[in-house]
C-alpha positions in Angstrom: -14.2 7.7 -6.3 -15.5 5.1 -8.5 -13.6 1.4 -8.7 -12.2 0.1 -12.1 -15.4 -0.6 -12.1 -17.1 1.6 -11.4 -18.7 0.6 -8.4 -18.2 4.1 -6.1 -16.2 3.6 -2.9 -16.5 6.6 0.2 -13.3 7.5 0.6 -11.5 9.6 4.1 -8.5 11.6 3.6 -7.0 13.7 6.3 -3.8 14.8 8.1 -0.9 16.5 6.2 -1.5 16.8 2.3 2.2 16.8 2.1 3.1 13.7 4.0 3.9 10.5 3.0 0.7 8.1 2.2 -0.9 5.0 5.2 -3.8 3.0 4.2 -5.9 1.7 7.0 -7.2 -1.1 6.2 -10.1 -2.3 8.3 -11.2 -5.2 9.6 -14.1 -7.2 8.0 -17.8 -6.0 7.7 -16.4 -2.5 9.1 -16.0 0.9 7.6 -13.9 3.6 8.2 -15.5 4.8 11.6 -13.5 1.4 12.8 -10.1 3.6 12.9 -11.8 6.6 14.9 -9.8 7.4 17.9 -6.2 5.3 16.7 -6.3 7.3 13.0 -6.6 11.2 14.1 -3.0 9.7 16.2 -1.1 9.3 13.2 -2.8 13.0 10.9 0.4 15.2 12.5 2.1 12.9 10.5 0.7 10.9 8.0 -1.8 11.6 5.0 -3.9 9.3 6.5 -6.5 7.3 3.2 -9.6 5.5 5.0 -11.9 4.0 2.8 -14.8 1.9 3.6 -15.5 -2.2 1.2 -18.1 -2.5 -1.6 -21.9 -2.4 0.6 -20.2 -0.8 4.4 -20.1 2.4 6.0 -20.2 4.8 2.6 -19.3 3.1 -0.5 -23.1 1.4 -1.6 -24.3 -0.1 -5.1 -25.0 -3.7 -6.8 -22.0 -5.5 -4.4 -21.8 -8.7 -6.7 -19.0 -11.4 -5.3 -16.8 -10.5 -2.5 -13.6 -11.3 -2.5 -10.8 -10.8 0.0 -8.8 -10.0 -3.5 -11.9 -7.7 -5.2 -11.5 -5.7 -1.9 -7.1 -5.4 -2.8 -8.0 -4.1 -5.6 -10.1 -1.8 -4.8 -7.9 -1.0 -2.4 -4.8 -0.2 -5.3 -7.1 1.8 -7.4 -7.6 4.0 -4.4 -3.4 3.9 -3.7 -3.5 4.6 -7.4 -6.2 7.2 -7.4 -4.8 9.5 -4.3 -0.5 9.0 -4.5 0.0 8.2 -8.3 1.9 5.2 -7.8 4.2 6.2 -5.4 5.4 4.2 -2.2 2.4 4.5 1.1 2.7 2.4 4.1 -0.8 -0.3 5.0 -2.0 -1.4 7.8 -4.4 -3.8 8.0 -6.4 -6.1 10.7 -8.4 -8.6 10.9 -9.5 -9.0 7.1 -7.4 -6.0 5.9 -4.6 -8.0 7.2 -5.1 -10.4 4.8 -6.0 -7.5 2.2 -3.5 -5.8 2.5 -1.5 -9.2 1.5 -2.7 -9.3 -1.1 -2.1 -5.9 -2.1 1.5 -6.2 -1.4 2.0 -9.7 -3.0 0.2 -8.3 -6.4 
């Protein structure tokens, strides 16, 4: 999918199509692979969503400035695209927790 500014974000969705959405946010400079081995534990109950931050994993292109608020904006775009504005649960580790805080504050 594309972020609002057109940057291509690699998004992964697994688990129950009809389940509540759970967005997993990895630590700094990690791709969705960070969650391998844990993501699967949630898939029986949730629609599990991960995405690669700009410049990591499959999210490739001219990055520009990296920032936590920018990553939160990307996370919000992913959620809007997949949930249509419905509620979602978010779990982040390390920098992903910080991104989650910015996302919640906005």
